[in-house]
C-alpha positions in Angstrom: -0.2 -0.1 0.2 1.2 3.5 -0.3 0.9 5.9 2.0 0.3 9.4 2.5 -1.4 11.9 4.1 -5.0 14.3 4.1 -4.7 17.9 5.1 -5.8 21.2 5.0 -2.9 23.8 4.3 -3.8 27.4 5.5 -2.2 30.5 5.9 -1.5 29.6 9.6 0.0 26.3 9.5 2.6 24.7 8.0 3.8 25.7 4.3 3.2 23.5 1.4 6.7 23.2 0.4 8.1 22.6 3.7 5.6 20.2 4.1 6.0 18.4 0.8 9.7 18.0 1.7 8.7 16.9 5.4 7.0 14.0 4.0 9.4 12.8 1.0 11.8 12.8 3.8 10.1 10.6 5.9 9.2 8.2 3.2 5.6 9.0 2.4 4.4 8.8 -1.0 1.4 11.4 -1.2 -0.3 14.4 -0.1 -3.9 15.6 -0.8 -5.4 19.0 0.1 -8.7 19.7 0.7 -10.7 22.7 -1.2 -13.0 25.3 0.0 -12.9 28.8 -2.0 -14.8 30.4 0.9 -17.2 29.9 3.9 -20.1 31.8 4.0 -21.7 33.8 6.6 -24.5 32.6 6.9 -24.6 28.9 7.1 -27.4 26.3 7.2 -25.6 23.2 5.8 -24.9 20.7 8.5 -21.2 19.6 8.2 -20.9 16.0 8.0 -18.4 15.8 10.9 -20.0 17.5 13.6 -21.3 20.3 15.1 -18.8 23.4 14.7 -17.2 24.0 11.4 -13.6 23.9 12.3 -10.9 27.0 11.8 -9.1 25.7 8.9 -12.3 25.1 6.8 -12.3 28.9 6.4 -8.7 29.4 5.6 -7.7 27.0 2.9 -5.0 27.7 0.3 -6.2 27.4 -3.4 -5.5 23.8 -4.0 -3.2 23.7 -7.2 -1.1 26.7 -6.0 -0.5 24.3 -2.6 0.2 21.3 -4.7 2.6 23.2 -7.2 4.6 24.5 -4.3 4.6 20.8 -2.6 5.7 19.4 -6.3 8.3 21.7 -7.3 10.1 21.0 -3.9 9.8 17.4 -4.2 10.9 14.9 -6.7 8.7 11.6 -5.9 5.5 12.5 -4.0 2.3 12.0 -5.3 0.3 15.6 -5.1 -3.7 15.5 -5.3 -7.0 16.9 -4.2 -8.7 15.4 -1.6 -11.1 16.6 -3.2 -11.4 19.0 -5.2 -15.0 20.7 -5.7 -15.1 20.8 -9.4 -18.9 21.8 -9.3 -17.5 25.3 -8.4 -14.8 25.4 -11.0 -14.8 25.9 -14.8 -13.6 23.2 -16.7 -11.7 24.2 -19.3 -9.5 26.3 -16.6 -9.7 23.1 -14.2 -8.4 21.1 -16.8 -5.4 23.5 -17.7 -4.8 23.5 -14.2 -4.7 19.8 -13.3 -2.4 19.5 -16.9 -0.1 22.0 -15.7 0.2 20.7 -12.5 0.9 17.0 -13.4 3.8 18.7 -16.3 5.6 21.0 -13.8 5.6 17.8 -10.8 6.7 15.3 -13.9 3.5 13.2 -14.0 2.4 13.3 -10.4 -0.7 14.7 -10.0 -3.7 12.8 -9.0 -7.7 14.6 -9.0 -9.6 13.9 -6.3 -13.1 14.8 -7.1 -16.3 15.5 -5.2 -19.9 17.5 -5.2 -19.3 19.0 -1.8 -21.7 19.3 1.0 -22.1 23.0 1.4 -24.7 24.1 -0.2 -24.5 28.0 0.4 -20.7 27.7 -1.0 -22.0 26.1 -3.7 -24.7 28.7 -4.6 -22.5 31.4 -4.7 -20.5 29.7 -7.8 -23.9 29.6 -9.4 -24.3 25.9 -9.0 -27.5 24.9 -8.1 -27.2 22.2 -5.1 -30.0 19.4 -6.5 -28.3 19.3 -10.1 -24.5 19.0 -8.5 -24.3 15.1 -9.2 -25.2 15.7 -12.7 -23.0 18.9 -13.1 -19.9 16.7 -11.8 -20.6 14.0 -14.2 -20.3 16.3 -17.2 -17.3 18.5 -15.7 -15.2 15.1 -15.3 -16.2 14.1 -18.7 -15.3 17.5 -20.5 -11.8 17.7 -18.5 -10.9 14.3 -20.0 -11.9 15.2 -23.7 -9.7 18.1 -23.0 -7.0 16.2 -21.7 -6.7 13.4 -24.5 -8.1 15.4 -27.7 -5.8 17.6 -30.0 -9.4 19.3 -30.9 -12.0 18.6 -28.1 -15.5 19.3 -27.8 -18.7 18.6 -25.2 -22.0 19.0 -25.4 -24.0 18.8 -22.3 -26.7 19.9 -20.4 -24.3 21.8 -18.2 -21.1 21.9 -20.2 -21.4 23.0 -24.0 -18.5 24.5 -25.9 -17.3 23.9 -29.1 -13.8 22.3 -30.7 -10.9 23.8 -28.7 -7.5 23.6 -28.7 -6.5 22.9 -24.8 -2.3 22.4 -24.0 -0.5 21.2 -22.3 -1.5 17.8 -22.4 -0.7 15.9 -19.0 2.5 13.6 -18.9 0.5 10.6 -17.6 -0.7 8.5 -20.2 -3.8 9.3 -21.1 -4.5 11.3 -18.3 -3.9 11.9 -14.1 -6.1 9.8 -12.2 -9.8 10.6 -11.0 -10.0 9.5 -7.8 -14.1 9.7 -6.9 -15.2 11.0 -3.6 -18.0 9.5 -1.2 -19.4 6.2 -0.6 -23.2 6.6 -1.0 -25.5 4.8 -2.9 -24.7 5.9 -6.0 -21.0 6.4 -6.2 -20.2 3.5 -7.8 -22.5 4.1 -10.7 -20.0 7.7 -11.0 -16.5 5.4 -10.3 -17.6 2.9 -12.7 -18.8 5.3 -15.8 -16.1 8.3 -15.4 -13.5 7.3 -12.4 -10.2 5.8 -12.2 -10.6 5.2 -8.7 -12.7 5.4 -5.5 -11.4 7.4 -2.6 -14.1 7.0 0.6 -13.8 8.8 4.2 -12.9 6.3 6.6 -15.7 6.1 9.0 -18.5 7.2 6.5 -20.0 4.7 5.0 -16.9 2.2 4.9 -18.3 -0.3 7.6 -18.2 -3.3 5.3 -15.4 -2.1 3.1 -14.1 -5.5 2.2 -17.6 -6.5 0.4 -17.3 -2.9 -1.1 -14.3 -3.2 -2.5 -15.3 -6.5 -4.1 -18.4 -5.4 -5.2 -17.3 -2.3 -7.3 -14.4 -4.2 -9.0 -16.6 -6.9 -9.9 -19.2 -3.9 -11.1 -16.4 -2.2 -13.1 -14.8 -5.6 -14.4 -11.3 -4.1 -13.5 -9.3 -3.8 -10.5 -10.4 -0.1 -9.7 -7.7 1.4 -6.9 -8.9 2.1 -3.7 -7.5 5.2 -1.4 -9.2 5.6 2.2 -9.2 8.9 3.0 -8.5 10.3 7.0 -7.4 7.2 8.0 -6.7 6.7 12.1 -2.8 6.1 12.8 -4.0 2.9 14.5 -1.7 -0.6 13.1 -4.7 -2.4 13.5 -6.6 0.0 11.7 -4.2 -0.2 8.3 -3.9 -4.2 8.4 -7.6 -4.4 8.4 -7.5 -1.5 5.3 -4.8 -3.9 3.6 -6.8 -7.0 4.2 -9.7 -5.4 2.5 -7.7 -4.7 -0.6 -7.1 -1.1 -0.3 -4.3 0.5 -2.1 -3.5 3.7 -0.4 -4.0 5.3 3.1 -4.2 8.7 3.6 -4.0 10.0 7.4 -5.6 12.5 8.3 -2.9 15.8 9.1 -4.0 18.5 11.2 -3.5 21.7 10.4 -0.5 23.1 12.8 2.7 25.6 12.7 5.9 23.3 11.3 7.2 22.5 14.5 4.1 20.6 15.5 3.7 19.5 12.1 7.2 17.7 12.1 6.7 16.2 15.6 3.5 14.5 14.1 4.8 13.4 10.8 7.6 11.6 13.3 5.4 9.4 14.4 2.8 8.8 11.6 6.3 7.6 9.9 7.0 5.2 12.4 3.4 3.2 10.7 4.5 2.7 7.7 
């Protein structure tokens, strides 16, 4: 299994370049960062993690700026979004951002995607929450067209453009992997149709993970890579995930200043 971390990189925690170097020095294989463009002052959507929204949600750096800084400070570390809220992002810009990241990193970019939970946030971007899953599907499909076609075009319900040139193309062939977040009743439909892997959050719909992994791979007719997000740093949990057929583990890394982060990474490295 590959071991990495998932975290919120903010303006009051460790910087992305220092974090990337620290991870690679300790033998971690990947860095996945969260995204929130903003948090509306008036909040109605419940946070799935509890009652009070933590401070780091309000202060996240742009994920692609963050990952570029981490990538240029490292040589082997995979750099990914966990997750990118692509229902809030223009697909043509997104395709260019991820392809550019893949180029400057030498083929180490990963695009983890989801539709998000904060309805007020997505409405500020002009996205209707009720149709966000259909929008997610079209934007992923459109991005893949832009990555893989010299003259790409897409005509859908929400995304519509005539043939365009879109460069750079990604380094990875055919493109950076797209990991689908979530563990809802229709998640596997999305993974099978337009995903390259599955990335559920540990403990949120993953109680029967071994059976779920087997079901997904049977439905897809291929060995779909599975990366589990926010895994507790416990040997027995790691062992169980390995037995379930998981390919990647992302430990949750709290947002802290550099000294505290490095000390925590030293402890996590003992589990690798």
